[in-house]
N, C-alpha and C positions, 0 to 999 in steps of 0.2 A: 602458599609457595614459600620456599626457602631462598633467601637472597643474601648476597654479600653486601657490605656497607655501600658499595657503589651502585647497587641495583642489579647486578648480574644474577640471573636466575640459576640457582643450583638445582632446584627440583620444583615441579608443580604436580599436584596429585591429579588423579583421573577426572575428578569432578571439575577442577579448574580448567583442564583442557577441553572437556565436553561443553562446559558452560560458556567459556570465553574464546576458545580457539586462538586464532591469530591475534585477537585483541589483547592477549596477555602482555605482549611486548609494548603495545600502545599505552596500557595502563601504567606500566612501570616507567616508561619514558615521559609520562605526563609531568609538567612542571611542578604541580602540587605534590606529587609523590617524590620527585627528586629533592624538593625542598625539605620534606620530612626526613628523608634518608640522611641528608647532610647534617641535620641537627638532632637526630635521635640519640637518646642516652639510655643506659641500662635501667635507670630508675623509673622511666615513664613509658607508658603505652600511648600511642597517638592514633586518632581516627581522622581520616580525611575523606573528602568526597571528590570523585573524579567524573567529569562529564566528557564523553566521547561523541563526536558528531559524525564520524565516518566509520563504516559505510552507512550505519544507522545510528540514531541517537541512543546512547546508553548511559545510565547513571550507576556508578559503582562506588560502594563504600568500602574503604580499605582500612583495616586495623593493623598497626605495626607494633612489634615488640622485639627487642633485642634478645638473642639467646644469652643464657647465663654463661659466664666464662668456663664453669665446670663442664657444662654440656658441650660447649664448643671445643674444649681441649680433648674431651673423650672421643670425638669423631674427627679430630685432626684439623679443625678450623680455627683460625685466629679470631674471627668474629662471625656473626651471622644474624640475620633478621628474619623473623617469621611474619609473613603478610597474609592476612585472612581477608578474602574478597567476598563481598556480598552484592549480588546484582539487584539493584533497587529499581531497575528500569520499568518493570510492570507497575509498581506502585505509583511511580511518577507519571507514567502514561495514563493510568486510570484517573488520577487527580486532574491531569490536563484535559482528558477527554470529557470529564463532567463539565468543566468550564466551557470547553469548545462546543459541546453539544447544546448547552443552554444558549450560548451566543449565536451559533449558526441557526439553530431551530427558531429562536425568537425573531431573527432577522428575516429568514426565508419564509417563515409561516405567516408573517404579518400581512403580506399582500393578499394571498388567497383567503385568509381569515376575514380581512376587511371586505373582500368581495362577497363572501358568504353572508356576513352580517348585513351588508347592503341589500342583497337579494331577499333575505328573510324579512327585513323591514318592508321591502316593496310588496312581497307576497302577503304580508299581514295588513298592508294598507291599500295603496292604489290598485294593485293587481289581485286583490282578494276575490273579485268577482269576474276575473278575466281568464278563462281556461287556457286560451292560446298563449298568453303571456306566462301563465304558470308553468306550462310545459317547457317553454323556452328557458325560463329561469332555472327550473329544476335540472335541465340538461347541463347548463353551465355550472350549477352548484355541484352536480355529480362529478364533472371534470375537475373542478377545483379541489374537491375532497380526495379524488384519486391522486391528484398531484401532491397533496400533503402526505398521503399514505406512502407514495413512492419516495418522497424526500426523507421521511422518518426511517423507512426501511434501509435506504442508502446510508443515512447517518449512522444507524446502528451497525450496519455491516462494516463501514469504514472504521468505527470504533473497535470492533473485534479484530480487524486486520492490524490496526496500530498496536493493540495490546500484545499481539504475537510477533510484532515486527522484528524484535531482537532475537527471536528463536528460529534459527535456520532449519528448514525441513530436511530430513535425511532419507525419507522413504523413496525408493526407486519406482518411478512410474514409466509406463510405456507410452511412447508418442502416439501409437495407433489407438490406444485406449482413450487418450485425450481427444483425438479427432472423432472417434465414434460417439463419445458423449456430447461433443459439440454439435454433431449432426442431429442427434436426438433432441437435445435441449433447445436448439435454435429453430425447431420446426414451426412453433407458434409464431415466432417473430417473422420468419421468411414467408409463411403462408399468408400473413396479413399484408404483404407488400408485393411489389412487382419486381423485386430484386432477385438476382441469381447468386446463390452461394456455391462456390467451387472449392472443394477440399483437395489440395494437391497430394499426390502420392507420397506416402511416408514409409520409411524403412521399418519393417516389423520388428527388427532387432534393436531399435533405437530406444534406449532407456536413459533417464536422467533423474537426479534427486529433486523432488518437488512435492508440494502439497497439491494433489490432483484436483481437489475441489476448487482451490484458489486459482489454479491455472485455467481450468474450464471457465471460471467466473471472469477471468481476464479476457479470454477469447469472446465470451458472450457480450461483455461490455463493449469491446471493440467492434463486434459485428453490429450490435444495437446502435452504436454511434454512427456507423456507416449508413445503416438503414434510415436513421433519423435525419442526418445532415448532408449526405452525399448527393441527394437528388433522386429523381425517378429513374427506373429501368437501369439500375447499375449492376455491375458484377463485383462481388466480394470474393477475394482469393485468400485462402488460409493455408499456410504451410509450416511444417516443422522439419528442419534438416540438421544434420550433425555439422559441427564446426571444427573440422580437422582434429578431432579428439579432445578439444579444449572445452567443449560444451555443446549447446544446441542453440539454434536461432529459430525463433518463432516469428512469423510475419503475417500481418493482416493488411491487405491493400484493397483499394477500390478505385474505380475510374470515374468518380463523381466530380462535383464542382470544386472541391478543395477549399483551402483558406489562404489568405495572405501570409507570407512567411513571417511577418511581424508578430502574428498571433501564436505561432508554433511554440516558442519557449514558455508560454503561459498556459497552454492547454491543460496541463496537469494540476493547475492550481484549483483549489476548492471553489466552486461556484463561478468559475470564470466562464463566460459565454461570449461568443463572437456576435456582436450586434447585427441584427438583420439577417442572420443566417437561417433562421427558421421562423415559422409562424407561432403564435401563442399556443395553439393546440399541440404543436410538436415539441414545445419547450421541455427540456429535460431538467434534471436536478443540478447539473453542473458538478456532479461528484463521480461520474463514471471513470474518467481518466485519472482522477486523483486516487481512486481505489486501485486502478491498474498500477500506478506508480508505487504505491506503498507495498503492494504484493510483490512487484519486481524487486524492490529494495530488500524485502524480507528474504528473498531467494538469492541475494547477493548478485543480482543481474543488472543489466543496463537497458534502458528504454530509449529508443530514438524515433522521433516522429518527423516525417518528411511530407511536405505539402506545398502546393502553389495553386493559384486560381486556375481552374480548368484542367488540372493535372491530377486530381484525386488526392488521396492521402494514403501513406504507407506507414505502419507502425511496426518497428522491428524490436524484438526483445531477445537479448542474449542472456542465457543462463549458464552458469559454470557446471562442469562435470563434478562428480563426487570427489571430495578431497581425500 
């Protein structure tokens, strides 16, 4: 980018616009950047690091150097500053993901691993000659192993979502295609339950910028959550509608048992679970809604969850139209 001494942007090249978009102004207004611009001299180049938290966390390294007086005079400028921006978000996210993965995995895997070790010791000792006990323990061990497998898969998926979170998707997807894929991919979940999935009519001409695979994953996570926590014989309604030309609203609602409003703000936290909401056999990974939140953030959208005891749960996702 080309700036004046006060930070006004004269020019930003195509790569700067495509990489940072509206965040360009936020980078230049950052106090660390303003401090550098106020003290920059022709003899020195300065490198500073900028951290942006809104709408998603981004790490930007900015290198500043003043234009030479000869160049400035040739193009009619009194002075000028060249700013070279490097997006370091992915490197920082990868480093943080490694630490998070070890911390979360070690914490969450400790309980099922302890159970497996205990059962193995029992099978090798007191139950070594008890076929009935062996079958019982093996069934529990299989369930614990499946739980660990689901946890690791969710952690890896969450890591991939976070790695791409600062990259806004631009592909146009059709709302009807999303609904068709949801209907197909959710069959196994619905078939093994007594719930009813209702897909509301969708405008065939409704398109919006999104990562189709991730939006389908969002809907699958929300449907799975309803199946797991809402109670027996529920109805799950899914809809995608236009929002007055500003974007689209995706909604997933159920008529199940709901949760106390005090829990709602924390439902998207990793590993947050509402005590007593499910049995041990139904227990999930606590990552489904966290994945939903990160995907919505990547799309520049907003997630709103509404629930109360006995009134079910409704998740509304607003996604902006193409810029």
